[in-house]
PQR file of N, CA, C, O and H, with PARSE charges and radii, in Angstrom:
ATOM      1  N   UNK A   1      -3.419 -38.574  -2.540 -0.4000 1.5000
ATOM      2  CA  UNK A   1      -2.379 -37.715  -2.136 -0.0000 2.0000
ATOM      3  C   UNK A   1      -2.775 -36.044  -2.794  0.5500 1.7000
ATOM      4  O   UNK A   1      -2.633 -35.050  -2.083 -0.5500 1.4000
ATOM      5  N   UNK A   2      -3.228 -35.968  -4.091 -0.4000 1.5000
ATOM      6  CA  UNK A   2      -3.732 -34.621  -4.530 -0.0000 2.0000
ATOM      7  C   UNK A   2      -4.343 -33.757  -3.687  0.5500 1.7000
ATOM      8  O   UNK A   2      -4.002 -32.607  -3.411 -0.5500 1.4000
ATOM      9  H   UNK A   2      -3.344 -36.776  -4.669  0.4000 1.0000
ATOM     10  N   UNK A   3      -5.506 -34.542  -3.196 -0.4000 1.5000
ATOM     11  CA  UNK A   3      -6.491 -33.838  -2.079 -0.0000 2.0000
ATOM     12  C   UNK A   3      -5.787 -33.261  -0.916  0.5500 1.7000
ATOM     13  O   UNK A   3      -5.885 -32.088  -0.557 -0.5500 1.4000
ATOM     14  H   UNK A   3      -5.783 -35.477  -3.420  0.4000 1.0000
ATOM     15  N   UNK A   4      -4.829 -34.485  -0.168 -0.4000 1.5000
ATOM     16  CA  UNK A   4      -4.248 -34.050   0.954 -0.0000 2.0000
ATOM     17  C   UNK A   4      -3.560 -32.805   0.816  0.5500 1.7000
ATOM     18  O   UNK A   4      -3.433 -32.012   1.749 -0.5500 1.4000
ATOM     19  H   UNK A   4      -4.750 -35.438  -0.460  0.4000 1.0000
ATOM     20  N   UNK A   5      -3.056 -32.602  -0.487 -0.4000 1.5000
ATOM     21  CA  UNK A   5      -1.784 -31.267  -0.713 -0.0000 2.0000
ATOM     22  C   UNK A   5      -2.786 -30.410  -1.133  0.5500 1.7000
ATOM     23  O   UNK A   5      -2.246 -29.355  -1.466 -0.5500 1.4000
ATOM     24  H   UNK A   5      -3.159 -33.247  -1.245  0.4000 1.0000
ATOM     25  N   UNK A   6      -4.291 -30.341  -1.314 -0.4000 1.5000
ATOM     26  CA  UNK A   6      -4.880 -29.301  -1.906 -0.0000 2.0000
ATOM     27  C   UNK A   6      -4.766 -29.009  -3.413  0.5500 1.7000
ATOM     28  O   UNK A   6      -4.926 -27.862  -3.829 -0.5500 1.4000
ATOM     29  H   UNK A   6      -4.730 -31.198  -1.044  0.4000 1.0000
ATOM     30  N   UNK A   7      -4.462 -30.145  -4.317 -0.4000 1.5000
ATOM     31  CA  UNK A   7      -3.992 -29.489  -5.466 -0.0000 2.0000
ATOM     32  C   UNK A   7      -4.838 -29.756  -6.286  0.5500 1.7000
ATOM     33  O   UNK A   7      -5.472 -30.810  -6.262 -0.5500 1.4000
ATOM     34  H   UNK A   7      -4.332 -31.077  -3.979  0.4000 1.0000
ATOM     35  N   UNK A   8      -5.010 -28.720  -7.268 -0.4000 1.5000
ATOM     36  CA  UNK A   8      -5.962 -28.945  -8.527 -0.0000 2.0000
ATOM     37  C   UNK A   8      -5.730 -29.945  -9.528  0.5500 1.7000
ATOM     38  O   UNK A   8      -6.622 -30.340 -10.279 -0.5500 1.4000
ATOM     39  H   UNK A   8      -4.494 -27.863  -7.287  0.4000 1.0000
ATOM     40  N   UNK A   9      -4.681 -30.314  -9.548 -0.4000 1.5000
ATOM     41  CA  UNK A   9      -4.052 -31.286 -10.795 -0.0000 2.0000
ATOM     42  C   UNK A   9      -2.558 -32.135 -10.338  0.5500 1.7000
ATOM     43  O   UNK A   9      -1.609 -31.541  -9.824 -0.5500 1.4000
ATOM     44  H   UNK A   9      -3.957 -29.993  -8.938  0.4000 1.0000
ATOM     45  N   UNK A  10      -2.564 -33.230 -10.556 -0.4000 1.5000
ATOM     46  CA  UNK A  10      -1.612 -34.075 -10.394 -0.0000 2.0000
ATOM     47  C   UNK A  10      -0.770 -34.146 -11.612  0.5500 1.7000
ATOM     48  O   UNK A  10      -1.271 -33.561 -12.572 -0.5500 1.4000
ATOM     49  H   UNK A  10      -3.334 -33.712 -10.973  0.4000 1.0000
ATOM     50  N   UNK A  11       0.647 -34.840 -11.877 -0.4000 1.5000
ATOM     51  CA  UNK A  11       0.955 -35.330 -13.028 -0.0000 2.0000
ATOM     52  C   UNK A  11       1.424 -36.709 -12.761  0.5500 1.7000
ATOM     53  O   UNK A  11       2.185 -36.958 -11.826 -0.5500 1.4000
ATOM     54  H   UNK A  11       1.054 -35.316 -11.097  0.4000 1.0000
ATOM     55  N   UNK A  12       1.011 -37.532 -13.511 -0.4000 1.5000
ATOM     56  CA  UNK A  12       1.215 -38.880 -13.770 -0.0000 2.0000
ATOM     57  C   UNK A  12       1.766 -39.406 -14.521  0.5500 1.7000
ATOM     58  O   UNK A  12       1.230 -39.279 -15.622 -0.5500 1.4000
ATOM     59  H   UNK A  12       0.393 -37.330 -14.271  0.4000 1.0000
ATOM     60  N   UNK A  13       2.846 -40.133 -14.534 -0.4000 1.5000
ATOM     61  CA  UNK A  13       3.657 -40.958 -15.787 -0.0000 2.0000
ATOM     62  C   UNK A  13       4.265 -41.901 -15.263  0.5500 1.7000
ATOM     63  O   UNK A  13       4.617 -41.951 -14.084 -0.5500 1.4000
ATOM     64  H   UNK A  13       3.281 -40.236 -13.640  0.4000 1.0000
ATOM     65  N   UNK A  14       4.520 -43.119 -16.493 -0.4000 1.5000
ATOM     66  CA  UNK A  14       4.420 -44.590 -16.213 -0.0000 2.0000
ATOM     67  C   UNK A  14       4.932 -44.548 -17.492  0.5500 1.7000
ATOM     68  O   UNK A  14       5.006 -43.585 -18.255 -0.5500 1.4000
ATOM     69  H   UNK A  14       4.234 -43.079 -17.450  0.4000 1.0000
ATOM     70  N   UNK A  15       5.414 -46.139 -17.709 -0.4000 1.5000
ATOM     71  CA  UNK A  15       6.306 -46.404 -19.008 -0.0000 2.0000
ATOM     72  C   UNK A  15       5.652 -47.904 -19.354  0.5500 1.7000
ATOM     73  O   UNK A  15       5.421 -48.826 -18.572 -0.5500 1.4000
ATOM     74  H   UNK A  15       5.354 -46.921 -17.090  0.4000 1.0000
ATOM     75  N   UNK A  16       5.458 -47.836 -20.649 -0.4000 1.5000
ATOM     76  CA  UNK A  16       4.799 -48.969 -21.493 -0.0000 2.0000
ATOM     77  C   UNK A  16       5.741 -49.662 -22.285  0.5500 1.7000
ATOM     78  O   UNK A  16       6.434 -49.040 -23.090 -0.5500 1.4000
ATOM     79  H   UNK A  16       5.646 -47.087 -21.284  0.4000 1.0000
ATOM     80  N   UNK A  17       5.864 -51.183 -22.109 -0.4000 1.5000
ATOM     81  CA  UNK A  17       6.553 -51.753 -23.203 -0.0000 2.0000
ATOM     82  C   UNK A  17       7.970 -52.129 -22.732  0.5500 1.7000
ATOM     83  O   UNK A  17       8.253 -52.198 -21.536 -0.5500 1.4000
ATOM     84  H   UNK A  17       5.301 -51.689 -21.455  0.4000 1.0000
ATOM     85  N   UNK A  18       8.911 -52.388 -23.796 -0.4000 1.5000
ATOM     86  CA  UNK A  18      10.022 -52.768 -23.757 -0.0000 2.0000
ATOM     87  C   UNK A  18      11.040 -52.236 -24.583  0.5500 1.7000
ATOM     88  O   UNK A  18      10.780 -51.884 -25.734 -0.5500 1.4000
ATOM     89  H   UNK A  18       8.680 -52.333 -24.768  0.4000 1.0000
ATOM     90  N   UNK A  19      12.245 -52.139 -24.073 -0.4000 1.5000
ATOM     91  CA  UNK A  19      13.320 -51.448 -24.963 -0.0000 2.0000
ATOM     92  C   UNK A  19      13.123 -52.379 -26.528  0.5500 1.7000
ATOM     93  O   UNK A  19      12.812 -53.558 -26.355 -0.5500 1.4000
ATOM     94  H   UNK A  19      12.456 -52.425 -23.138  0.4000 1.0000
ATOM     95  N   UNK A  20      13.238 -52.050 -27.582 -0.4000 1.5000
ATOM     96  CA  UNK A  20      13.816 -50.374 -27.592 -0.0000 2.0000
ATOM     97  C   UNK A  20      12.502 -49.911 -28.115  0.5500 1.7000
ATOM     98  O   UNK A  20      12.820 -49.092 -28.977 -0.5500 1.4000
ATOM     99  H   UNK A  20      13.490 -51.093 -27.723  0.4000 1.0000
ATOM    100  N   UNK A  21      11.163 -49.980 -28.076 -0.4000 1.5000
ATOM    101  CA  UNK A  21      10.039 -49.617 -28.073 -0.0000 2.0000
ATOM    102  C   UNK A  21       9.157 -49.360 -26.657  0.5500 1.7000
ATOM    103  O   UNK A  21       7.996 -49.744 -26.515 -0.5500 1.4000
ATOM    104  H   UNK A  21      10.904 -50.646 -27.375  0.4000 1.0000
ATOM    105  N   UNK A  22       9.835 -48.728 -25.772 -0.4000 1.5000
ATOM    106  CA  UNK A  22       9.121 -48.540 -24.548 -0.0000 2.0000
ATOM    107  C   UNK A  22       8.703 -47.074 -24.590  0.5500 1.7000
ATOM    108  O   UNK A  22       9.466 -46.248 -25.092 -0.5500 1.4000
ATOM    109  H   UNK A  22      10.778 -48.416 -25.887  0.4000 1.0000
ATOM    110  N   UNK A  23       7.693 -46.767 -24.157 -0.4000 1.5000
ATOM    111  CA  UNK A  23       6.727 -45.538 -24.137 -0.0000 2.0000
ATOM    112  C   UNK A  23       6.762 -44.608 -22.930  0.5500 1.7000
ATOM    113  O   UNK A  23       6.122 -45.266 -22.110 -0.5500 1.4000
ATOM    114  H   UNK A  23       7.073 -47.438 -23.750  0.4000 1.0000
ATOM    115  N   UNK A  24       7.099 -43.543 -22.356 -0.4000 1.5000
ATOM    116  CA  UNK A  24       6.691 -42.890 -21.512 -0.0000 2.0000
ATOM    117  C   UNK A  24       5.759 -42.278 -21.428  0.5500 1.7000
ATOM    118  O   UNK A  24       6.040 -41.239 -22.025 -0.5500 1.4000
ATOM    119  H   UNK A  24       7.619 -43.008 -23.022  0.4000 1.0000
ATOM    120  N   UNK A  25       4.183 -42.161 -20.858 -0.4000 1.5000
ATOM    121  CA  UNK A  25       3.036 -41.821 -20.887 -0.0000 2.0000
ATOM    122  C   UNK A  25       2.916 -41.047 -19.497  0.5500 1.7000
ATOM    123  O   UNK A  25       2.887 -41.344 -18.302 -0.5500 1.4000
ATOM    124  H   UNK A  25       3.955 -43.005 -20.373  0.4000 1.0000
ATOM    125  N   UNK A  26       2.863 -39.908 -20.276 -0.4000 1.5000
ATOM    126  CA  UNK A  26       2.198 -38.629 -18.893 -0.0000 2.0000
ATOM    127  C   UNK A  26       0.859 -38.022 -19.307  0.5500 1.7000
ATOM    128  O   UNK A  26       0.437 -37.670 -20.408 -0.5500 1.4000
ATOM    129  H   UNK A  26       2.886 -39.667 -21.246  0.4000 1.0000
ATOM    130  N   UNK A  27       0.341 -38.009 -18.130 -0.4000 1.5000
ATOM    131  CA  UNK A  27      -0.926 -37.460 -18.091 -0.0000 2.0000
ATOM    132  C   UNK A  27      -1.175 -36.378 -16.470  0.5500 1.7000
ATOM    133  O   UNK A  27      -0.749 -36.517 -15.323 -0.5500 1.4000
ATOM    134  H   UNK A  27       0.684 -38.296 -17.235  0.4000 1.0000
ATOM    135  N   UNK A  28      -1.916 -35.505 -17.022 -0.4000 1.5000
ATOM    136  CA  UNK A  28      -2.356 -34.504 -16.210 -0.0000 2.0000
ATOM    137  C   UNK A  28      -3.724 -34.579 -15.753  0.5500 1.7000
ATOM    138  O   UNK A  28      -4.696 -34.324 -16.465 -0.5500 1.4000
ATOM    139  H   UNK A  28      -2.261 -35.392 -17.953  0.4000 1.0000
ATOM    140  N   UNK A  29      -3.758 -34.840 -14.870 -0.4000 1.5000
ATOM    141  CA  UNK A  29      -5.059 -35.349 -14.171 -0.0000 2.0000
ATOM    142  C   UNK A  29      -5.898 -34.292 -13.405  0.5500 1.7000
ATOM    143  O   UNK A  29      -5.202 -33.346 -13.035 -0.5500 1.4000
ATOM    144  H   UNK A  29      -2.968 -35.047 -14.292  0.4000 1.0000
ATOM    145  N   UNK A  30      -7.410 -34.189 -13.017 -0.4000 1.5000
ATOM    146  CA  UNK A  30      -7.684 -33.458 -12.141 -0.0000 2.0000
ATOM    147  C   UNK A  30      -8.495 -33.788 -11.174  0.5500 1.7000
ATOM    148  O   UNK A  30      -9.627 -34.246 -11.328 -0.5500 1.4000
ATOM    149  H   UNK A  30      -7.975 -34.958 -13.317  0.4000 1.0000
ATOM    150  N   UNK A  31      -7.818 -33.517  -9.900 -0.4000 1.5000
ATOM    151  CA  UNK A  31      -7.846 -33.964  -8.454 -0.0000 2.0000
ATOM    152  C   UNK A  31      -9.395 -34.228  -8.179  0.5500 1.7000
ATOM    153  O   UNK A  31      -9.712 -35.320  -7.710 -0.5500 1.4000
ATOM    154  H   UNK A  31      -6.898 -33.145  -9.775  0.4000 1.0000
ATOM    155  N   UNK A  32     -10.452 -33.192  -8.474 -0.4000 1.5000
ATOM    156  CA  UNK A  32     -11.474 -33.324  -7.930 -0.0000 2.0000
ATOM    157  C   UNK A  32     -12.444 -34.505  -8.359  0.5500 1.7000
ATOM    158  O   UNK A  32     -13.149 -35.134  -7.570 -0.5500 1.4000
ATOM    159  H   UNK A  32     -10.194 -32.305  -8.855  0.4000 1.0000
ATOM    160  N   UNK A  33     -12.377 -34.696  -9.630 -0.4000 1.5000
ATOM    161  CA  UNK A  33     -13.019 -35.629 -10.384 -0.0000 2.0000
ATOM    162  C   UNK A  33     -12.566 -36.915 -11.353  0.5500 1.7000
ATOM    163  O   UNK A  33     -13.153 -37.707 -12.090 -0.5500 1.4000
ATOM    164  H   UNK A  33     -11.804 -34.185 -10.270  0.4000 1.0000
ATOM    165  N   UNK A  34     -11.028 -36.644 -10.883 -0.4000 1.5000
ATOM    166  CA  UNK A  34     -10.270 -37.703 -11.723 -0.0000 2.0000
ATOM    167  C   UNK A  34     -10.176 -37.862 -13.388  0.5500 1.7000
ATOM    168  O   UNK A  34      -9.671 -38.752 -14.073 -0.5500 1.4000
ATOM    169  H   UNK A  34     -10.552 -36.000 -10.284  0.4000 1.0000
ATOM    170  N   UNK A  35     -10.825 -36.711 -13.729 -0.4000 1.5000
ATOM    171  CA  UNK A  35     -10.530 -36.953 -15.501 -0.0000 2.0000
ATOM    172  C   UNK A  35      -8.906 -36.403 -15.734  0.5500 1.7000
ATOM    173  O   UNK A  35      -8.135 -35.901 -14.915 -0.5500 1.4000
ATOM    174  H   UNK A  35     -11.235 -35.988 -13.174  0.4000 1.0000
ATOM    175  N   UNK A  36      -8.760 -36.643 -16.873 -0.4000 1.5000
ATOM    176  CA  UNK A  36      -7.759 -36.673 -17.807 -0.0000 2.0000
ATOM    177  C   UNK A  36      -7.528 -35.516 -18.468  0.5500 1.7000
ATOM    178  O   UNK A  36      -8.118 -35.584 -19.546 -0.5500 1.4000
ATOM    179  H   UNK A  36      -9.386 -37.051 -17.538  0.4000 1.0000
ATOM    180  N   UNK A  37      -6.854 -34.299 -18.328 -0.4000 1.5000
ATOM    181  CA  UNK A  37      -6.720 -33.054 -18.729 -0.0000 2.0000
ATOM    182  C   UNK A  37      -5.942 -33.019 -19.987  0.5500 1.7000
ATOM    183  O   UNK A  37      -6.253 -32.440 -21.028 -0.5500 1.4000
ATOM    184  H   UNK A  37      -6.374 -34.244 -17.452  0.4000 1.0000
ATOM    185  N   UNK A  38      -5.052 -33.613 -19.779 -0.4000 1.5000
ATOM    186  CA  UNK A  38      -4.141 -33.833 -20.849 -0.0000 2.0000
ATOM    187  C   UNK A  38      -3.056 -35.272 -21.059  0.5500 1.7000
ATOM    188  O   UNK A  38      -2.457 -35.898 -20.185 -0.5500 1.4000
ATOM    189  H   UNK A  38      -4.799 -34.084 -18.934  0.4000 1.0000
ATOM    190  N   UNK A  39      -3.073 -35.407 -21.984 -0.4000 1.5000
ATOM    191  CA  UNK A  39      -1.982 -37.145 -22.447 -0.0000 2.0000
ATOM    192  C   UNK A  39      -1.099 -37.103 -23.159  0.5500 1.7000
ATOM    193  O   UNK A  39      -1.331 -36.606 -24.261 -0.5500 1.4000
ATOM    194  H   UNK A  39      -3.560 -34.898 -22.694  0.4000 1.0000
ATOM    195  N   UNK A  40      -0.037 -37.476 -22.943 -0.4000 1.5000
ATOM    196  CA  UNK A  40       0.813 -37.863 -23.961 -0.0000 2.0000
ATOM    197  C   UNK A  40       1.752 -38.870 -24.022  0.5500 1.7000
ATOM    198  O   UNK A  40       2.119 -39.273 -22.919 -0.5500 1.4000
ATOM    199  H   UNK A  40       0.151 -37.880 -22.048  0.4000 1.0000
ATOM    200  N   UNK A  41       2.313 -39.462 -25.112 -0.4000 1.5000
ATOM    201  CA  UNK A  41       3.404 -40.645 -25.262 -0.0000 2.0000
ATOM    202  C   UNK A  41       4.359 -40.136 -25.788  0.5500 1.7000
ATOM    203  O   UNK A  41       4.326 -39.229 -26.619 -0.5500 1.4000
ATOM    204  H   UNK A  41       2.015 -39.134 -26.009  0.4000 1.0000
ATOM    205  N   UNK A  42       5.480 -40.774 -25.270 -0.4000 1.5000
ATOM    206  CA  UNK A  42       6.852 -40.325 -25.852 -0.0000 2.0000
ATOM    207  C   UNK A  42       7.638 -41.649 -25.997  0.5500 1.7000
ATOM    208  O   UNK A  42       7.562 -42.529 -25.139 -0.5500 1.4000
ATOM    209  H   UNK A  42       5.508 -41.510 -24.594  0.4000 1.0000
ATOM    210  N   UNK A  43       8.465 -41.773 -27.215 -0.4000 1.5000
ATOM    211  CA  UNK A  43       9.527 -43.130 -27.139 -0.0000 2.0000
ATOM    212  C   UNK A  43      10.307 -42.682 -25.904  0.5500 1.7000
ATOM    213  O   UNK A  43      10.513 -41.541 -25.492 -0.5500 1.4000
ATOM    214  H   UNK A  43       8.527 -41.058 -27.912  0.4000 1.0000
ATOM    215  N   UNK A  44      10.714 -43.937 -25.389 -0.4000 1.5000
ATOM    216  CA  UNK A  44      11.656 -43.643 -24.185 -0.0000 2.0000
ATOM    217  C   UNK A  44      13.325 -43.570 -24.919  0.5500 1.7000
ATOM    218  O   UNK A  44      14.251 -42.895 -24.471 -0.5500 1.4000
ATOM    219  H   UNK A  44      10.547 -44.865 -25.724  0.4000 1.0000
ATOM    220  N   UNK A  45      13.353 -44.084 -25.627 -0.4000 1.5000
ATOM    221  CA  UNK A  45      14.985 -44.333 -26.588 -0.0000 2.0000
ATOM    222  C   UNK A  45      14.963 -42.835 -27.161  0.5500 1.7000
ATOM    223  O   UNK A  45      14.022 -42.471 -27.867 -0.5500 1.4000
ATOM    224  H   UNK A  45      12.601 -44.633 -25.992  0.4000 1.0000
ATOM    225  N   UNK A  46      15.951 -42.033 -26.862 -0.4000 1.5000
ATOM    226  CA  UNK A  46      16.302 -40.805 -27.594 -0.0000 2.0000
ATOM    227  C   UNK A  46      15.728 -39.880 -26.566  0.5500 1.7000
ATOM    228  O   UNK A  46      16.267 -38.779 -26.681 -0.5500 1.4000
ATOM    229  H   UNK A  46      16.716 -42.328 -26.289  0.4000 1.0000
ATOM    230  N   UNK A  47      14.768 -39.909 -25.527 -0.4000 1.5000
ATOM    231  CA  UNK A  47      14.055 -39.011 -24.997 -0.0000 2.0000
ATOM    232  C   UNK A  47      14.702 -37.675 -24.679  0.5500 1.7000
ATOM    233  O   UNK A  47      15.905 -37.735 -24.425 -0.5500 1.4000
ATOM    234  H   UNK A  47      14.331 -40.804 -25.433  0.4000 1.0000
ATOM    235  N   UNK A  48      14.075 -36.373 -24.642 -0.4000 1.5000
ATOM    236  CA  UNK A  48      14.811 -35.262 -24.054 -0.0000 2.0000
ATOM    237  C   UNK A  48      14.183 -34.788 -22.949  0.5500 1.7000
ATOM    238  O   UNK A  48      13.442 -33.814 -23.081 -0.5500 1.4000
ATOM    239  H   UNK A  48      13.098 -36.324 -24.847  0.4000 1.0000
ATOM    240  N   UNK A  49      14.354 -35.355 -21.743 -0.4000 1.5000
ATOM    241  CA  UNK A  49      13.928 -35.019 -20.576 -0.0000 2.0000
ATOM    242  C   UNK A  49      13.499 -33.383 -20.360  0.5500 1.7000
ATOM    243  O   UNK A  49      12.572 -33.150 -19.585 -0.5500 1.4000
ATOM    244  H   UNK A  49      14.956 -36.146 -21.636  0.4000 1.0000
ATOM    245  N   UNK A  50      14.182 -32.249 -21.054 -0.4000 1.5000
ATOM    246  CA  UNK A  50      14.054 -31.030 -20.617 -0.0000 2.0000
ATOM    247  C   UNK A  50      12.712 -30.811 -21.698  0.5500 1.7000
ATOM    248  O   UNK A  50      11.753 -30.122 -21.351 -0.5500 1.4000
ATOM    249  H   UNK A  50      14.935 -32.438 -21.685  0.4000 1.0000
ATOM    250  N   UNK A  51      12.768 -31.450 -22.978 -0.4000 1.5000
ATOM    251  CA  UNK A  51      11.841 -30.899 -23.786 -0.0000 2.0000
ATOM    252  C   UNK A  51      10.583 -31.686 -23.273  0.5500 1.7000
ATOM    253  O   UNK A  51       9.556 -31.008 -23.250 -0.5500 1.4000
ATOM    254  H   UNK A  51      13.547 -32.009 -23.261  0.4000 1.0000
ATOM    255  N   UNK A  52      10.467 -33.009 -22.850 -0.4000 1.5000
ATOM    256  CA  UNK A  52       9.448 -33.147 -22.110 -0.0000 2.0000
ATOM    257  C   UNK A  52       9.167 -32.507 -21.347  0.5500 1.7000
ATOM    258  O   UNK A  52       7.991 -32.143 -21.311 -0.5500 1.4000
ATOM    259  H   UNK A  52      11.301 -33.560 -22.869  0.4000 1.0000
ATOM    260  N   UNK A  53      10.023 -32.084 -20.434 -0.4000 1.5000
ATOM    261  CA  UNK A  53       9.237 -31.360 -18.933 -0.0000 2.0000
ATOM    262  C   UNK A  53       8.455 -29.858 -19.456  0.5500 1.7000
ATOM    263  O   UNK A  53       7.431 -29.319 -19.034 -0.5500 1.4000
ATOM    264  H   UNK A  53      10.978 -32.379 -20.463  0.4000 1.0000
ATOM    265  N   UNK A  54       9.271 -29.514 -20.391 -0.4000 1.5000
ATOM    266  CA  UNK A  54       8.550 -28.316 -20.678 -0.0000 2.0000
ATOM    267  C   UNK A  54       7.398 -28.351 -21.427  0.5500 1.7000
ATOM    268  O   UNK A  54       6.653 -27.375 -21.519 -0.5500 1.4000
ATOM    269  H   UNK A  54      10.102 -29.951 -20.733  0.4000 1.0000
ATOM    270  N   UNK A  55       7.184 -29.477 -22.007 -0.4000 1.5000
ATOM    271  CA  UNK A  55       5.782 -29.430 -22.924 -0.0000 2.0000
ATOM    272  C   UNK A  55       5.039 -30.052 -21.524  0.5500 1.7000
ATOM    273  O   UNK A  55       4.352 -29.119 -21.108 -0.5500 1.4000
ATOM    274  H   UNK A  55       7.790 -30.270 -21.932  0.4000 1.0000
ATOM    275  N   UNK A  56       4.932 -30.798 -20.942 -0.4000 1.5000
ATOM    276  CA  UNK A  56       4.128 -31.139 -19.944 -0.0000 2.0000
ATOM    277  C   UNK A  56       3.790 -29.884 -18.986  0.5500 1.7000
ATOM    278  O   UNK A  56       2.678 -29.819 -18.463 -0.5500 1.4000
ATOM    279  H   UNK A  56       5.490 -31.557 -21.280  0.4000 1.0000
ATOM    280  N   UNK A  57       4.905 -28.744 -18.729 -0.4000 1.5000
ATOM    281  CA  UNK A  57       4.915 -27.817 -17.734 -0.0000 2.0000
ATOM    282  C   UNK A  57       3.456 -26.955 -18.572  0.5500 1.7000
ATOM    283  O   UNK A  57       2.399 -26.716 -17.989 -0.5500 1.4000
ATOM    284  H   UNK A  57       5.809 -28.796 -19.154  0.4000 1.0000
ATOM    285  N   UNK A  58       3.726 -26.630 -19.909 -0.4000 1.5000
ATOM    286  CA  UNK A  58       2.921 -25.798 -20.363 -0.0000 2.0000
ATOM    287  C   UNK A  58       1.690 -26.483 -20.728  0.5500 1.7000
ATOM    288  O   UNK A  58       0.950 -25.765 -21.401 -0.5500 1.4000
ATOM    289  H   UNK A  58       4.585 -26.824 -20.383  0.4000 1.0000
ATOM    290  N   UNK A  59       1.332 -27.417 -20.538 -0.4000 1.5000
ATOM    291  CA  UNK A  59      -0.355 -27.962 -20.421 -0.0000 2.0000
ATOM    292  C   UNK A  59      -0.742 -28.253 -19.384  0.5500 1.7000
ATOM    293  O   UNK A  59      -1.790 -28.897 -19.389 -0.5500 1.4000
ATOM    294  H   UNK A  59       1.933 -28.000 -19.991  0.4000 1.0000
ATOM    295  N   UNK A  60      -0.153 -27.956 -18.120 -0.4000 1.5000
ATOM    296  CA  UNK A  60      -0.635 -27.482 -16.694 -0.0000 2.0000
ATOM    297  C   UNK A  60      -1.806 -26.574 -16.847  0.5500 1.7000
ATOM    298  O   UNK A  60      -1.508 -25.452 -17.256 -0.5500 1.4000
ATOM    299  H   UNK A  60       0.699 -27.433 -18.116  0.4000 1.0000
ATOM    300  N   UNK A  61      -3.297 -26.834 -16.572 -0.4000 1.5000
ATOM    301  CA  UNK A  61      -4.335 -25.801 -16.402 -0.0000 2.0000
ATOM    302  C   UNK A  61      -3.665 -24.692 -15.307  0.5500 1.7000
ATOM    303  O   UNK A  61      -2.938 -24.899 -14.335 -0.5500 1.4000
ATOM    304  H   UNK A  61      -3.539 -27.746 -16.239  0.4000 1.0000
ATOM    305  N   UNK A  62      -4.285 -23.254 -15.942 -0.4000 1.5000
ATOM    306  CA  UNK A  62      -3.709 -22.519 -15.110 -0.0000 2.0000
ATOM    307  C   UNK A  62      -5.272 -22.441 -13.901  0.5500 1.7000
ATOM    308  O   UNK A  62      -6.341 -23.012 -14.123 -0.5500 1.4000
ATOM    309  H   UNK A  62      -4.876 -23.086 -16.732  0.4000 1.0000
ATOM    310  N   UNK A  63      -5.010 -21.738 -12.901 -0.4000 1.5000
ATOM    311  CA  UNK A  63      -5.843 -21.879 -11.754 -0.0000 2.0000
ATOM    312  C   UNK A  63      -7.439 -20.939 -12.353  0.5500 1.7000
ATOM    313  O   UNK A  63      -8.570 -21.088 -11.890 -0.5500 1.4000
ATOM    314  H   UNK A  63      -4.142 -21.275 -12.721  0.4000 1.0000
ATOM    315  N   UNK A  64      -7.084 -20.154 -13.304 -0.4000 1.5000
ATOM    316  CA  UNK A  64      -8.072 -19.242 -14.386 -0.0000 2.0000
ATOM    317  C   UNK A  64      -8.983 -20.278 -15.031  0.5500 1.7000
ATOM    318  O   UNK A  64     -10.157 -20.085 -15.346 -0.5500 1.4000
ATOM    319  H   UNK A  64      -6.166 -20.033 -13.681  0.4000 1.0000
ATOM    320  N   UNK A  65      -8.176 -21.586 -15.210 -0.4000 1.5000
ATOM    321  CA  UNK A  65      -9.051 -22.645 -15.870 -0.0000 2.0000
ATOM    322  C   UNK A  65     -10.542 -23.249 -15.434  0.5500 1.7000
ATOM    323  O   UNK A  65     -11.461 -23.633 -16.157 -0.5500 1.4000
ATOM    324  H   UNK A  65      -7.223 -21.743 -14.954  0.4000 1.0000
ATOM    325  N   UNK A  66     -10.417 -23.177 -13.679 -0.4000 1.5000
ATOM    326  CA  UNK A  66     -11.022 -24.264 -12.830 -0.0000 2.0000
ATOM    327  C   UNK A  66     -12.516 -23.541 -13.054  0.5500 1.7000
ATOM    328  O   UNK A  66     -13.522 -24.030 -12.540 -0.5500 1.4000
ATOM    329  H   UNK A  66      -9.670 -22.864 -13.091  0.4000 1.0000
TER
END
């Protein structure tokens, strides 16, 4: 889907584990070769969506990094 939209990167998120130890795993993946450019996991319990979104956004490579 990233190629179809001419994207350089995709953001992928999934959860792992069960409450109360569930984790949100977020990865930034390069569309051209599938390499993981950045990854981090966060505890779901007490997660601050705004802070997570800001951190993910700050780690998206710029087009200058290509």
